[in-house]
C-alpha positions in Angstrom: 3.3 19.9 1.0 0.7 18.2 -0.9 0.7 14.8 -2.4 -0.1 14.4 -5.9 -2.7 11.6 -5.4 -3.0 10.2 -8.6 1.2 9.4 -8.6 0.9 8.6 -4.6 -1.6 5.8 -5.5 0.2 4.1 -8.5 3.4 4.2 -6.2 1.4 2.4 -3.3 -0.1 0.1 -5.7 3.0 -1.1 -7.4 5.0 -1.3 -3.8 2.1 -3.2 -2.5 1.4 -5.4 -5.3 5.4 -6.1 -5.8 5.4 -6.6 -2.0 3.0 -9.4 -2.4 4.3 -11.2 -5.3 7.9 -11.2 -4.0 6.5 -12.5 -0.8 4.5 -14.9 -1.9 7.8 -16.1 -4.5 9.7 -16.2 -1.3 7.5 -18.5 0.7 7.3 -21.0 -2.0 11.2 -20.9 -2.6 12.4 -21.0 0.5 9.5 -23.1 2.7 8.9 -20.5 5.4 5.2 -20.2 4.6 4.0 -20.2 8.1 0.2 -21.3 8.4 -1.0 -18.3 9.5 0.6 -16.1 6.8 -1.3 -18.4 4.1 -4.5 -18.3 6.0 -4.3 -14.7 6.5 -3.9 -13.6 2.8 -6.1 -16.3 1.4 -8.9 -14.5 3.9 -8.3 -11.0 2.7 -7.5 -11.7 -1.1 -10.1 -13.6 -2.8 -8.5 -16.8 -4.6 -4.9 -16.2 -3.4 -2.9 -19.1 -2.4 0.9 -19.3 -2.0 1.7 -21.0 -5.5 2.8 -19.4 -8.6 -0.9 -18.8 -9.8 -1.4 -17.3 -6.4 1.2 -14.9 -7.0 -0.2 -13.3 -10.2 -3.8 -13.2 -8.2 -2.0 -11.8 -5.1 -0.3 -9.3 -7.4 -3.2 -8.2 -8.8 -5.3 -7.6 -5.2 -2.2 -5.9 -4.1 -2.3 -3.7 -6.8 -6.1 -2.9 -6.5 -5.8 -2.6 -2.4 -2.7 -0.3 -2.9 -4.3 2.1 -5.3 -7.3 2.2 -3.1 -5.1 2.7 0.1 -3.0 5.2 -1.4 -5.6 7.2 -2.7 -7.7 7.4 0.5 -4.5 8.1 2.1 -3.4 11.1 -0.3 -6.9 12.3 -0.2 -6.8 12.7 3.5 -3.5 14.1 4.0 -4.5 16.7 1.7 -7.6 17.4 3.1 -6.2 17.8 6.5 -3.2 20.2 5.2 -5.8 22.0 3.2 -8.2 22.2 6.8 -5.2 22.8 9.2 -3.5 25.6 7.0 -0.5 24.0 7.4 0.9 25.1 3.9 0.1 28.8 3.7 1.9 31.0 6.4 2.5 28.3 8.7 5.4 28.6 11.0 7.6 26.1 12.6 7.9 25.7 16.0 10.5 27.8 17.5 9.3 30.9 15.1 11.6 29.8 12.0 9.2 30.0 9.2 
């Protein structure tokens, strides 16, 4: 089965962006932010901090990151499916097609 690249990309973007947003608010509300977690995300996402404004910045960066990552993954997956012929006339191991 091939992936629909635009739909997969949007799904990855929403999942990743919302994940960063929720994680930031979790760290704000429960105070579980270790220094390593803060430093890592602030190095990856320009302008990100563990704050209310940082959660929005992280959301935007997460949406962009998820969109690009999802598009690349779906494109590579579809290219491998085409190249290896995994869709047309392939049989499963054991001879059950």
